[in-house]
C-alpha positions as CSV (number, residue, x, y, z in Angstrom):
1,N,93.9,88.7,122.0
2,K,95.6,92.1,121.6
3,K,97.3,91.9,118.2
4,L,96.0,91.1,114.7
5,V,98.5,90.6,111.8
6,C,97.4,90.3,108.2
7,L,99.9,89.2,105.5
8,G,99.4,90.0,101.8
9,K,101.6,89.2,98.8
10,L,101.6,90.0,95.1
11,G,102.7,87.1,92.9
12,I,105.7,85.1,93.7
13,K,107.8,85.2,96.9
14,G,110.0,88.3,97.1
15,L,108.1,90.4,94.6
16,F,105.9,92.5,97.0
17,H,104.7,91.7,100.4
18,G,102.8,93.6,103.1
19,E,102.4,92.8,106.8
20,H,99.7,94.9,108.3
21,S,99.2,94.8,112.1
22,F,96.8,96.2,114.6
23,E,97.8,96.2,118.3
24,I,96.0,97.2,121.5
25,I,98.3,98.0,124.4
26,P,96.7,98.6,127.8
27,Q,97.7,101.8,129.5
28,Q,97.1,103.1,133.0
29,K,94.2,105.1,131.6
30,G,92.6,103.4,128.6
31,C,94.4,101.7,125.7
32,K,96.9,102.7,123.0
33,F,96.1,101.5,119.5
34,I,99.0,101.0,117.1
35,Q,98.5,100.3,113.3
36,N,101.6,99.3,111.4
37,E,102.5,98.1,107.9
38,K,105.8,96.7,106.8
39,F,106.5,96.3,103.1
40,S,109.2,94.1,101.5
41,G,110.1,92.9,98.0
42,I,111.8,94.1,94.9
43,L,108.8,96.2,93.8
44,V,108.6,98.3,96.9
45,P,110.8,101.1,95.5
46,F,108.4,101.5,92.6
47,F,105.4,102.0,94.9
48,K,107.2,104.1,97.5
49,N,105.4,107.4,96.7
50,K,101.9,105.7,96.6
51,L,102.6,103.8,99.8
52,M,103.8,107.0,101.6
53,K,100.9,109.1,100.5
54,E,97.8,107.1,99.8
55,T,98.4,104.2,102.2
56,K,99.3,106.6,105.0
57,E,96.2,108.7,104.3
58,G,94.0,105.6,104.5
59,F,95.6,104.6,107.8
60,N,95.0,108.1,109.2
61,S,91.4,108.1,108.1
62,M,90.8,104.7,109.7
63,N,92.4,105.7,112.9
64,K,90.3,108.9,113.2
65,E,87.1,107.0,112.5
66,L,88.0,104.3,115.0
67,K,88.7,106.9,117.6
68,K,85.3,108.5,117.0
69,R,83.5,105.2,117.3
70,V,85.4,104.2,120.5
71,E,84.7,107.6,122.1
72,N,80.9,107.2,121.2
73,I,80.8,103.8,122.9
74,K,82.5,105.1,126.0
75,E,80.0,108.0,126.2
76,S,77.0,105.7,125.9
77,C,78.1,103.4,128.8
């Protein structure tokens, strides 16, 4: 109950695949949240710039918003 993995693919096997994971790791004080994406397939080199820029920006935005929401929950308890 601490890890969620989503798999996505484009077309046939080996063309373009993404494995997105979210993991919560308990720490001595609170938790650590890790978001990761692994891409594979022959089309990956063609999307490299987009993946490195836009996808990374989306992950960072989501992480900031999640942090804000979690901190608001902690304050209201």
